[in-house]
PDB file of N, CA, C, O and CB in Angstrom:
ATOM      1  N   MET A   1     -18.947  -1.625  12.955  1.00  0.00           N
ATOM      2  CA  MET A   1     -17.523  -1.014  12.370  1.00  0.00           C
ATOM      3  C   MET A   1     -17.546   0.054  13.131  1.00  0.00           C
ATOM      4  O   MET A   1     -18.739   0.219  12.878  1.00  0.00           O
ATOM      5  CB  MET A   1     -17.336  -0.621  10.730  1.00  0.00           C
ATOM      6  N   SER A   2     -17.274   1.067  13.944  1.00  0.00           N
ATOM      7  CA  SER A   2     -17.338   2.199  13.717  1.00  0.00           C
ATOM      8  C   SER A   2     -17.237   3.410  12.851  1.00  0.00           C
ATOM      9  O   SER A   2     -16.451   3.096  11.957  1.00  0.00           O
ATOM     10  CB  SER A   2     -17.019   2.232  14.169  1.00  0.00           C
ATOM     11  N   LEU A   3     -17.533   4.313  12.716  1.00  0.00           N
ATOM     12  CA  LEU A   3     -17.935   5.570  12.313  1.00  0.00           C
ATOM     13  C   LEU A   3     -16.528   5.934  11.819  1.00  0.00           C
ATOM     14  O   LEU A   3     -16.377   6.071  10.605  1.00  0.00           O
ATOM     15  CB  LEU A   3     -18.649   6.533  13.466  1.00  0.00           C
ATOM     16  N   GLU A   4     -15.148   6.159  12.908  1.00  0.00           N
ATOM     17  CA  GLU A   4     -13.855   6.261  12.050  1.00  0.00           C
ATOM     18  C   GLU A   4     -13.576   5.347  11.217  1.00  0.00           C
ATOM     19  O   GLU A   4     -13.257   5.509  10.039  1.00  0.00           O
ATOM     20  CB  GLU A   4     -12.765   6.323  12.718  1.00  0.00           C
ATOM     21  N   GLU A   5     -13.741   3.873  12.079  1.00  0.00           N
ATOM     22  CA  GLU A   5     -13.520   2.836  10.765  1.00  0.00           C
ATOM     23  C   GLU A   5     -14.001   2.933   9.401  1.00  0.00           C
ATOM     24  O   GLU A   5     -13.254   2.512   8.517  1.00  0.00           O
ATOM     25  CB  GLU A   5     -14.033   1.652  11.035  1.00  0.00           C
ATOM     26  N   GLU A   6     -15.174   3.440   9.073  1.00  0.00           N
ATOM     27  CA  GLU A   6     -15.931   3.396   8.047  1.00  0.00           C
ATOM     28  C   GLU A   6     -15.010   4.536   7.190  1.00  0.00           C
ATOM     29  O   GLU A   6     -14.399   4.217   6.170  1.00  0.00           O
ATOM     30  CB  GLU A   6     -17.562   3.683   8.406  1.00  0.00           C
ATOM     31  N   THR A   7     -14.997   5.893   7.742  1.00  0.00           N
ATOM     32  CA  THR A   7     -14.656   6.725   7.186  1.00  0.00           C
ATOM     33  C   THR A   7     -13.158   6.475   6.333  1.00  0.00           C
ATOM     34  O   THR A   7     -13.071   6.929   5.192  1.00  0.00           O
ATOM     35  CB  THR A   7     -14.778   7.648   8.106  1.00  0.00           C
ATOM     36  N   LYS A   8     -12.007   5.744   6.937  1.00  0.00           N
ATOM     37  CA  LYS A   8     -11.291   5.118   6.476  1.00  0.00           C
ATOM     38  C   LYS A   8     -10.858   4.484   5.470  1.00  0.00           C
ATOM     39  O   LYS A   8      -9.766   4.459   4.902  1.00  0.00           O
ATOM     40  CB  LYS A   8     -11.314   4.802   6.865  1.00  0.00           C
ATOM     41  N   THR A   9     -12.215   3.769   5.244  1.00  0.00           N
ATOM     42  CA  THR A   9     -12.095   2.461   4.437  1.00  0.00           C
ATOM     43  C   THR A   9     -12.571   3.284   2.750  1.00  0.00           C
ATOM     44  O   THR A   9     -13.397   4.197   2.746  1.00  0.00           O
ATOM     45  CB  THR A   9     -13.441   0.931   5.195  1.00  0.00           C
ATOM     46  N   ILE A  10     -12.110   2.936   1.837  1.00  0.00           N
ATOM     47  CA  ILE A  10     -12.116   3.413   0.538  1.00  0.00           C
ATOM     48  C   ILE A  10     -12.007   2.048  -0.197  1.00  0.00           C
ATOM     49  O   ILE A  10     -11.276   1.082   0.020  1.00  0.00           O
ATOM     50  CB  ILE A  10     -10.940   4.506   0.223  1.00  0.00           C
ATOM     51  N   GLU A  11     -13.141   2.310  -1.309  1.00  0.00           N
ATOM     52  CA  GLU A  11     -13.320   0.652  -1.653  1.00  0.00           C
ATOM     53  C   GLU A  11     -12.201   1.120  -3.029  1.00  0.00           C
ATOM     54  O   GLU A  11     -11.788   2.247  -3.306  1.00  0.00           O
ATOM     55  CB  GLU A  11     -15.450  -0.175  -2.137  1.00  0.00           C
ATOM     56  N   LEU A  12     -11.943  -0.092  -3.666  1.00  0.00           N
ATOM     57  CA  LEU A  12     -11.210  -0.221  -5.080  1.00  0.00           C
ATOM     58  C   LEU A  12     -11.209  -0.376  -5.932  1.00  0.00           C
ATOM     59  O   LEU A  12     -10.843  -1.509  -6.244  1.00  0.00           O
ATOM     60  CB  LEU A  12     -10.730  -0.573  -5.356  1.00  0.00           C
ATOM     61  N   ASP A  13     -11.704   0.829  -7.368  1.00  0.00           N
ATOM     62  CA  ASP A  13     -12.166  -0.109  -8.315  1.00  0.00           C
ATOM     63  C   ASP A  13     -11.428   0.168  -9.499  1.00  0.00           C
ATOM     64  O   ASP A  13     -10.560   1.037  -9.417  1.00  0.00           O
ATOM     65  CB  ASP A  13     -13.627  -0.066  -8.541  1.00  0.00           C
ATOM     66  N   ALA A  14     -11.598  -0.368 -10.507  1.00  0.00           N
ATOM     67  CA  ALA A  14     -10.833   0.199 -12.097  1.00  0.00           C
ATOM     68  C   ALA A  14     -10.906   1.761 -11.764  1.00  0.00           C
ATOM     69  O   ALA A  14      -9.846   2.237 -11.358  1.00  0.00           O
ATOM     70  CB  ALA A  14     -11.916  -0.242 -13.899  1.00  0.00           C
ATOM     71  N   SER A  15     -11.916   2.569 -11.865  1.00  0.00           N
ATOM     72  CA  SER A  15     -11.667   4.236 -11.583  1.00  0.00           C
ATOM     73  C   SER A  15     -11.004   4.908 -10.949  1.00  0.00           C
ATOM     74  O   SER A  15     -10.596   6.034 -11.233  1.00  0.00           O
ATOM     75  CB  SER A  15     -12.389   4.803 -11.220  1.00  0.00           C
ATOM     76  N   THR A  16     -10.725   3.984  -9.534  1.00  0.00           N
ATOM     77  CA  THR A  16      -9.626   4.168  -8.126  1.00  0.00           C
ATOM     78  C   THR A  16      -8.505   4.375  -8.993  1.00  0.00           C
ATOM     79  O   THR A  16      -7.896   5.434  -9.146  1.00  0.00           O
ATOM     80  CB  THR A  16      -9.345   2.685  -6.871  1.00  0.00           C
ATOM     81  N   PHE A  17      -8.285   3.280  -9.544  1.00  0.00           N
ATOM     82  CA  PHE A  17      -6.617   2.954 -10.082  1.00  0.00           C
ATOM     83  C   PHE A  17      -6.235   3.632 -11.066  1.00  0.00           C
ATOM     84  O   PHE A  17      -5.103   4.053 -11.302  1.00  0.00           O
ATOM     85  CB  PHE A  17      -6.276   1.566 -10.587  1.00  0.00           C
ATOM     86  N   GLU A  18      -7.412   3.776 -11.799  1.00  0.00           N
ATOM     87  CA  GLU A  18      -7.084   4.769 -12.993  1.00  0.00           C
ATOM     88  C   GLU A  18      -7.092   6.353 -12.426  1.00  0.00           C
ATOM     89  O   GLU A  18      -6.221   7.037 -12.962  1.00  0.00           O
ATOM     90  CB  GLU A  18      -8.325   4.579 -14.285  1.00  0.00           C
ATOM     91  N   LYS A  19      -7.808   6.962 -11.570  1.00  0.00           N
ATOM     92  CA  LYS A  19      -6.582   7.546 -10.632  1.00  0.00           C
ATOM     93  C   LYS A  19      -5.770   8.016  -9.905  1.00  0.00           C
ATOM     94  O   LYS A  19      -5.530   9.176  -9.573  1.00  0.00           O
ATOM     95  CB  LYS A  19      -6.314   7.698 -10.552  1.00  0.00           C
ATOM     96  N   LEU A  20      -5.211   6.791  -9.583  1.00  0.00           N
ATOM     97  CA  LEU A  20      -4.048   6.550  -9.287  1.00  0.00           C
ATOM     98  C   LEU A  20      -3.221   6.730 -10.186  1.00  0.00           C
ATOM     99  O   LEU A  20      -2.192   7.335  -9.884  1.00  0.00           O
ATOM    100  CB  LEU A  20      -3.930   5.563  -8.870  1.00  0.00           C
ATOM    101  N   ALA A  21      -3.415   6.244 -11.620  1.00  0.00           N
ATOM    102  CA  ALA A  21      -2.358   6.598 -12.576  1.00  0.00           C
ATOM    103  C   ALA A  21      -1.852   7.777 -12.467  1.00  0.00           C
ATOM    104  O   ALA A  21      -0.807   8.103 -11.903  1.00  0.00           O
ATOM    105  CB  ALA A  21      -2.710   6.511 -13.801  1.00  0.00           C
ATOM    106  N   GLU A  22      -2.977   8.728 -13.281  1.00  0.00           N
ATOM    107  CA  GLU A  22      -3.519   9.689 -13.260  1.00  0.00           C
ATOM    108  C   GLU A  22      -2.279  10.637 -12.291  1.00  0.00           C
ATOM    109  O   GLU A  22      -1.247  11.022 -12.840  1.00  0.00           O
ATOM    110  CB  GLU A  22      -5.027   9.401 -12.778  1.00  0.00           C
ATOM    111  N   LEU A  23      -2.533  10.890 -10.986  1.00  0.00           N
ATOM    112  CA  LEU A  23      -2.212  11.302 -10.605  1.00  0.00           C
ATOM    113  C   LEU A  23      -0.680  10.979  -9.940  1.00  0.00           C
ATOM    114  O   LEU A  23      -0.158  11.732  -9.118  1.00  0.00           O
ATOM    115  CB  LEU A  23      -3.089  11.496 -10.320  1.00  0.00           C
ATOM    116  N   LYS A  24      -0.092   9.808 -10.407  1.00  0.00           N
ATOM    117  CA  LYS A  24       1.071   9.242 -10.824  1.00  0.00           C
ATOM    118  C   LYS A  24       1.858   9.921 -12.210  1.00  0.00           C
ATOM    119  O   LYS A  24       2.975  10.427 -12.320  1.00  0.00           O
ATOM    120  CB  LYS A  24       0.683   7.805 -11.033  1.00  0.00           C
ATOM    121  N   GLY A  25       1.046   9.755 -12.946  1.00  0.00           N
ATOM    122  CA  GLY A  25       1.404  10.614 -14.121  1.00  0.00           C
ATOM    123  C   GLY A  25       1.643  11.999 -14.076  1.00  0.00           C
ATOM    124  O   GLY A  25       2.349  12.520 -14.939  1.00  0.00           O
ATOM    125  N   GLU A  26       1.055  12.756 -13.023  1.00  0.00           N
ATOM    126  CA  GLU A  26       0.833  14.046 -12.745  1.00  0.00           C
ATOM    127  C   GLU A  26       1.960  14.163 -12.437  1.00  0.00           C
ATOM    128  O   GLU A  26       2.726  14.852 -13.110  1.00  0.00           O
ATOM    129  CB  GLU A  26      -0.116  14.493 -11.891  1.00  0.00           C
ATOM    130  N   MET A  27       2.318  13.562 -11.415  1.00  0.00           N
ATOM    131  CA  MET A  27       3.629  13.413 -10.805  1.00  0.00           C
ATOM    132  C   MET A  27       4.943  13.709 -11.053  1.00  0.00           C
ATOM    133  O   MET A  27       5.791  14.449 -10.555  1.00  0.00           O
ATOM    134  CB  MET A  27       3.747  12.511 -10.665  1.00  0.00           C
ATOM    135  N   GLU A  28       4.875  12.870 -12.025  1.00  0.00           N
ATOM    136  CA  GLU A  28       6.217  12.134 -13.440  1.00  0.00           C
ATOM    137  C   GLU A  28       6.209  13.866 -13.691  1.00  0.00           C
ATOM    138  O   GLU A  28       6.997  14.732 -13.312  1.00  0.00           O
ATOM    139  CB  GLU A  28       5.448  10.577 -15.457  1.00  0.00           C
ATOM    140  N   ARG A  29       5.406  13.911 -14.210  1.00  0.00           N
ATOM    141  CA  ARG A  29       5.161  15.176 -15.405  1.00  0.00           C
ATOM    142  C   ARG A  29       5.963  16.508 -14.361  1.00  0.00           C
ATOM    143  O   ARG A  29       6.851  17.249 -14.781  1.00  0.00           O
ATOM    144  CB  ARG A  29       2.890  15.583 -15.867  1.00  0.00           C
ATOM    145  N   VAL A  30       5.494  16.537 -13.235  1.00  0.00           N
ATOM    146  CA  VAL A  30       6.041  17.705 -11.926  1.00  0.00           C
ATOM    147  C   VAL A  30       7.842  17.068 -11.637  1.00  0.00           C
ATOM    148  O   VAL A  30       8.526  18.030 -11.288  1.00  0.00           O
ATOM    149  CB  VAL A  30       4.696  17.431  -9.911  1.00  0.00           C
ATOM    150  N   GLU A  31       8.293  16.367 -11.673  1.00  0.00           N
ATOM    151  CA  GLU A  31       9.611  15.310 -11.344  1.00  0.00           C
ATOM    152  C   GLU A  31      10.637  15.880 -12.692  1.00  0.00           C
ATOM    153  O   GLU A  31      11.814  16.233 -12.612  1.00  0.00           O
ATOM    154  CB  GLU A  31       9.083  13.169 -11.498  1.00  0.00           C
ATOM    155  N   GLU A  32       9.732  15.832 -13.957  1.00  0.00           N
ATOM    156  CA  GLU A  32      10.616  16.191 -14.572  1.00  0.00           C
ATOM    157  C   GLU A  32      10.368  18.098 -15.209  1.00  0.00           C
ATOM    158  O   GLU A  32      10.866  18.534 -16.247  1.00  0.00           O
ATOM    159  CB  GLU A  32      10.702  14.947 -15.612  1.00  0.00           C
ATOM    160  N   GLY A  33       9.463  18.930 -14.204  1.00  0.00           N
ATOM    161  CA  GLY A  33       9.271  19.893 -14.538  1.00  0.00           C
ATOM    162  C   GLY A  33       8.457  20.584 -15.333  1.00  0.00           C
ATOM    163  O   GLY A  33       8.480  21.814 -15.375  1.00  0.00           O
ATOM    164  N   ASP A  34       7.844  20.017 -15.876  1.00  0.00           N
ATOM    165  CA  ASP A  34       6.433  20.439 -17.188  1.00  0.00           C
ATOM    166  C   ASP A  34       5.925  21.065 -15.988  1.00  0.00           C
ATOM    167  O   ASP A  34       5.747  22.263 -16.208  1.00  0.00           O
ATOM    168  CB  ASP A  34       5.134  18.966 -18.191  1.00  0.00           C
ATOM    169  N   LEU A  35       5.570  20.682 -14.618  1.00  0.00           N
ATOM    170  CA  LEU A  35       4.417  21.601 -14.057  1.00  0.00           C
ATOM    171  C   LEU A  35       5.243  22.285 -12.641  1.00  0.00           C
ATOM    172  O   LEU A  35       6.221  22.001 -11.948  1.00  0.00           O
ATOM    173  CB  LEU A  35       2.779  20.532 -13.602  1.00  0.00           C
ATOM    174  N   SER A  36       4.333  23.205 -12.695  1.00  0.00           N
ATOM    175  CA  SER A  36       4.934  24.375 -11.876  1.00  0.00           C
ATOM    176  C   SER A  36       3.845  23.321 -10.079  1.00  0.00           C
ATOM    177  O   SER A  36       2.734  22.792 -10.117  1.00  0.00           O
ATOM    178  CB  SER A  36       4.136  26.758 -12.754  1.00  0.00           C
ATOM    179  N   PHE A  37       4.709  23.422  -8.991  1.00  0.00           N
ATOM    180  CA  PHE A  37       4.451  23.271  -7.875  1.00  0.00           C
ATOM    181  C   PHE A  37       2.709  23.415  -7.657  1.00  0.00           C
ATOM    182  O   PHE A  37       1.856  22.534  -7.547  1.00  0.00           O
ATOM    183  CB  PHE A  37       5.359  24.206  -7.185  1.00  0.00           C
ATOM    184  N   SER A  38       2.599  24.847  -7.648  1.00  0.00           N
ATOM    185  CA  SER A  38       1.026  25.232  -8.010  1.00  0.00           C
ATOM    186  C   SER A  38      -0.372  24.977  -8.786  1.00  0.00           C
ATOM    187  O   SER A  38      -1.582  25.053  -8.569  1.00  0.00           O
ATOM    188  CB  SER A  38       1.116  26.004  -8.343  1.00  0.00           C
ATOM    189  N   ALA A  39       0.694  24.564 -10.016  1.00  0.00           N
ATOM    190  CA  ALA A  39      -0.356  23.504 -10.759  1.00  0.00           C
ATOM    191  C   ALA A  39      -0.789  22.245 -10.175  1.00  0.00           C
ATOM    192  O   ALA A  39      -1.904  21.749 -10.338  1.00  0.00           O
ATOM    193  CB  ALA A  39       0.187  23.039 -12.002  1.00  0.00           C
ATOM    194  N   VAL A  40       0.148  21.764  -9.495  1.00  0.00           N
ATOM    195  CA  VAL A  40      -0.031  20.201  -8.699  1.00  0.00           C
ATOM    196  C   VAL A  40      -0.683  20.385  -7.799  1.00  0.00           C
ATOM    197  O   VAL A  40      -1.610  19.575  -7.801  1.00  0.00           O
ATOM    198  CB  VAL A  40       1.124  19.423  -8.120  1.00  0.00           C
ATOM    199  N   VAL A  41      -0.725  21.245  -6.727  1.00  0.00           N
ATOM    200  CA  VAL A  41      -1.814  21.366  -6.306  1.00  0.00           C
ATOM    201  C   VAL A  41      -3.492  21.719  -6.377  1.00  0.00           C
ATOM    202  O   VAL A  41      -4.369  20.992  -5.912  1.00  0.00           O
ATOM    203  CB  VAL A  41      -1.434  21.700  -5.922  1.00  0.00           C
ATOM    204  N   LYS A  42      -3.704  23.003  -7.069  1.00  0.00           N
ATOM    205  CA  LYS A  42      -4.768  23.375  -8.118  1.00  0.00           C
ATOM    206  C   LYS A  42      -5.352  21.852  -8.209  1.00  0.00           C
ATOM    207  O   LYS A  42      -6.440  21.590  -7.697  1.00  0.00           O
ATOM    208  CB  LYS A  42      -4.108  24.108  -9.735  1.00  0.00           C
ATOM    209  N   TYR A  43      -4.579  20.865  -8.883  1.00  0.00           N
ATOM    210  CA  TYR A  43      -4.790  19.860  -9.518  1.00  0.00           C
ATOM    211  C   TYR A  43      -5.602  18.546  -8.607  1.00  0.00           C
ATOM    212  O   TYR A  43      -6.424  17.672  -8.884  1.00  0.00           O
ATOM    213  CB  TYR A  43      -3.451  19.587 -10.058  1.00  0.00           C
ATOM    214  N   LEU A  44      -4.994  18.897  -7.624  1.00  0.00           N
ATOM    215  CA  LEU A  44      -5.233  17.707  -6.422  1.00  0.00           C
ATOM    216  C   LEU A  44      -6.231  18.420  -5.672  1.00  0.00           C
ATOM    217  O   LEU A  44      -7.154  17.707  -5.278  1.00  0.00           O
ATOM    218  CB  LEU A  44      -3.810  17.240  -5.352  1.00  0.00           C
ATOM    219  N   LEU A  45      -6.283  19.444  -5.419  1.00  0.00           N
ATOM    220  CA  LEU A  45      -7.830  20.018  -4.734  1.00  0.00           C
ATOM    221  C   LEU A  45      -8.420  20.000  -5.473  1.00  0.00           C
ATOM    222  O   LEU A  45      -9.479  19.881  -4.856  1.00  0.00           O
ATOM    223  CB  LEU A  45      -8.151  21.255  -4.159  1.00  0.00           C
ATOM    224  N   LYS A  46      -8.838  20.033  -7.041  1.00  0.00           N
ATOM    225  CA  LYS A  46     -10.071  19.599  -8.106  1.00  0.00           C
ATOM    226  C   LYS A  46     -10.348  18.255  -7.660  1.00  0.00           C
ATOM    227  O   LYS A  46     -11.514  17.861  -7.635  1.00  0.00           O
ATOM    228  CB  LYS A  46      -9.675  19.588  -9.848  1.00  0.00           C
ATOM    229  N   GLN A  47      -9.456  17.561  -7.329  1.00  0.00           N
ATOM    230  CA  GLN A  47      -9.822  15.923  -7.167  1.00  0.00           C
ATOM    231  C   GLN A  47     -10.200  15.798  -6.144  1.00  0.00           C
ATOM    232  O   GLN A  47     -11.046  14.906  -6.088  1.00  0.00           O
ATOM    233  CB  GLN A  47      -8.861  14.877  -7.294  1.00  0.00           C
ATOM    234  N   GLU A  48      -9.918  16.453  -4.864  1.00  0.00           N
ATOM    235  CA  GLU A  48     -10.264  16.338  -3.820  1.00  0.00           C
ATOM    236  C   GLU A  48     -11.341  16.628  -3.725  1.00  0.00           C
ATOM    237  O   GLU A  48     -12.117  15.986  -3.017  1.00  0.00           O
ATOM    238  CB  GLU A  48      -9.695  16.750  -3.147  1.00  0.00           C
ATOM    239  N   TYR A  49     -11.884  18.246  -4.784  1.00  0.00           N
ATOM    240  CA  TYR A  49     -12.939  18.725  -4.408  1.00  0.00           C
ATOM    241  C   TYR A  49     -14.098  17.727  -5.455  1.00  0.00           C
ATOM    242  O   TYR A  49     -15.237  18.168  -5.606  1.00  0.00           O
ATOM    243  CB  TYR A  49     -12.838  20.434  -4.564  1.00  0.00           C
ATOM    244  N   ARG A  50     -13.900  17.073  -5.786  1.00  0.00           N
ATOM    245  CA  ARG A  50     -14.964  16.138  -6.650  1.00  0.00           C
ATOM    246  C   ARG A  50     -15.268  14.696  -5.841  1.00  0.00           C
ATOM    247  O   ARG A  50     -16.394  14.198  -5.864  1.00  0.00           O
ATOM    248  CB  ARG A  50     -14.238  15.731  -8.306  1.00  0.00           C
ATOM    249  N   TYR A  51     -14.403  14.222  -5.288  1.00  0.00           N
ATOM    250  CA  TYR A  51     -14.106  13.701  -4.484  1.00  0.00           C
ATOM    251  C   TYR A  51     -15.502  13.435  -3.220  1.00  0.00           C
ATOM    252  O   TYR A  51     -16.250  12.479  -3.017  1.00  0.00           O
ATOM    253  CB  TYR A  51     -12.924  14.422  -4.241  1.00  0.00           C
ATOM    254  N   ASP A  52     -15.326  15.092  -2.432  1.00  0.00           N
ATOM    255  CA  ASP A  52     -16.188  15.400  -2.031  1.00  0.00           C
ATOM    256  C   ASP A  52     -17.548  15.335  -1.783  1.00  0.00           C
ATOM    257  O   ASP A  52     -18.260  15.014  -0.832  1.00  0.00           O
ATOM    258  CB  ASP A  52     -16.001  15.803  -2.213  1.00  0.00           C
ATOM    259  N   LEU A  53     -17.792  15.970  -3.585  1.00  0.00           N
ATOM    260  CA  LEU A  53     -18.651  16.513  -3.898  1.00  0.00           C
ATOM    261  C   LEU A  53     -19.883  14.987  -4.462  1.00  0.00           C
ATOM    262  O   LEU A  53     -21.111  14.913  -4.421  1.00  0.00           O
ATOM    263  CB  LEU A  53     -18.015  17.705  -4.924  1.00  0.00           C
ATOM    264  N   LEU A  54     -19.119  14.268  -4.807  1.00  0.00           N
ATOM    265  CA  LEU A  54     -19.100  12.478  -5.114  1.00  0.00           C
ATOM    266  C   LEU A  54     -20.358  11.820  -3.738  1.00  0.00           C
ATOM    267  O   LEU A  54     -21.477  11.336  -3.569  1.00  0.00           O
ATOM    268  CB  LEU A  54     -16.857  11.607  -4.714  1.00  0.00           C
ATOM    269  N   SER A  55     -18.811  12.387  -2.888  1.00  0.00           N
ATOM    270  CA  SER A  55     -19.586  11.267  -1.838  1.00  0.00           C
ATOM    271  C   SER A  55     -20.511  11.704  -0.477  1.00  0.00           C
ATOM    272  O   SER A  55     -20.891  11.175   0.568  1.00  0.00           O
ATOM    273  CB  SER A  55     -18.370  10.346  -1.177  1.00  0.00           C
ATOM    274  N   ARG A  56     -20.680  13.692  -1.532  1.00  0.00           N
ATOM    275  CA  ARG A  56     -22.390  13.944  -0.212  1.00  0.00           C
ATOM    276  C   ARG A  56     -23.517  13.446  -1.653  1.00  0.00           C
ATOM    277  O   ARG A  56     -24.743  13.389  -1.552  1.00  0.00           O
ATOM    278  CB  ARG A  56     -22.923  16.660   0.655  1.00  0.00           C
ATOM    279  N   MET A  57     -22.691  13.117  -2.981  1.00  0.00           N
ATOM    280  CA  MET A  57     -23.918  12.862  -3.691  1.00  0.00           C
ATOM    281  C   MET A  57     -24.762  11.875  -3.628  1.00  0.00           C
ATOM    282  O   MET A  57     -25.927  11.810  -4.019  1.00  0.00           O
ATOM    283  CB  MET A  57     -23.742  12.856  -4.707  1.00  0.00           C
ATOM    284  N   GLU A  58     -23.555  10.486  -2.686  1.00  0.00           N
ATOM    285  CA  GLU A  58     -23.974   9.237  -2.392  1.00  0.00           C
ATOM    286  C   GLU A  58     -24.510   9.107  -1.037  1.00  0.00           C
ATOM    287  O   GLU A  58     -25.280   8.226  -0.656  1.00  0.00           O
ATOM    288  CB  GLU A  58     -22.960   8.360  -2.599  1.00  0.00           C
ATOM    289  N   GLU A  59     -24.099   9.930  -0.447  1.00  0.00           N
ATOM    290  CA  GLU A  59     -24.899   9.942   0.930  1.00  0.00           C
ATOM    291  C   GLU A  59     -26.316  10.340   0.384  1.00  0.00           C
ATOM    292  O   GLU A  59     -27.088   9.481   0.810  1.00  0.00           O
ATOM    293  CB  GLU A  59     -24.263  11.124   2.183  1.00  0.00           C
ATOM    294  N   LYS A  60     -27.009  11.267  -0.375  1.00  0.00           N
ATOM    295  CA  LYS A  60     -27.901  11.723  -0.100  1.00  0.00           C
ATOM    296  C   LYS A  60     -28.980  10.947  -0.560  1.00  0.00           C
ATOM    297  O   LYS A  60     -30.138  10.874  -0.149  1.00  0.00           O
ATOM    298  CB  LYS A  60     -27.826  12.814  -0.387  1.00  0.00           C
ATOM    299  N   GLY A  61     -28.172  10.155  -1.848  1.00  0.00           N
ATOM    300  CA  GLY A  61     -28.745   8.853  -2.337  1.00  0.00           C
ATOM    301  C   GLY A  61     -28.973   9.412  -3.691  1.00  0.00           C
ATOM    302  O   GLY A  61     -29.470   8.710  -4.573  1.00  0.00           O
TER     303      GLY A  61
END
């Protein structure tokens, strides 16, 4: 497997589905007008930052 293929692979486990459900819930709240667009952007950036930190920690072992 090439590095490019490897970086596109995401393992799906229970926590991944929980995160997706959480995100879906956040997006539904936005559609209902409960959250502003900037709040969603901040939420997504926070999640991306967490994912980046976790992946770096896993790389270091």
